[in-house]
Phi, psi and omega in degrees: 000140180278164175290138180258138175217151177268125178237169175255140181222147177295137178299330180289340181275346183275139184244115176299142177291121187298330183259022178295119184271355179276136180251156180225113178287162176302322180296317181292320177299320177297322177296317179296317179298317178297322178295317178297318179296319184284314189254350187085183182275113186248353185215104183297156174282135178266130179230161173269185182294348179254015180070017176277133183289129173263317179214133177122021179302316179295321178295322177296316178299319179294320179298319177295319179299325180276356180076022180286143179264328180228150179224155177286139180224157167236126179273120178254088185253010181263357182272150172286167178300321179295318178296320178299313180298320180292322180293326176305318180282311185299320181302325179275319187283321185300322179292332178289340181280353179281161178243191180232142164268096189296328178296313179293322178300315179299318180297313179299315180294322178296319179292320176296318179297319179296332178270010177066027178281142179289102185294339179292343176290350177277353181100347177275137177274174185300319180296318179295318179296319178299315178300316180297315181290321179294325179294338181280345183262125178291142181275333176204160182290141177294161182303325183268017181292135177237138176298141179240137177295121183308327181295331183257006182280132178280128182255008180235132178293125181290342182275314187241348180086003180298131179264124180265153177289000000 
């Protein structure tokens, strides 16, 4: 494997992979652009030795939307053509195979919301956020529910330290 380094490259010099099967809606490109504006550039575009994009088609579209002239790239020139084609797919698919710990996700989102952070910058749309927050609220008390004296009620999660109202 060759040494990897992050370089800057002109957006006009980058060539989208013609057989890229991943699609990017205008809405998703806008989300990526908003993420770049908020957090900066956190994930370089991967290219082969001929400037063909292996990973980062959506990031390139977002960079163009933002009017950027140069973007960070990593040249991956040690892969065979078959490995490059497989990585184009794997880079997109592998992240989709992950799951969520919804309890921790809700806590993180609640803490971000409490700090007035724009939750749509996390990639979740308003409907998804509403579903996540609504799922956190019980619709009725369980059968074994017992009234607790407010004075003796713990207001801090013993697991994560989140303070409830």
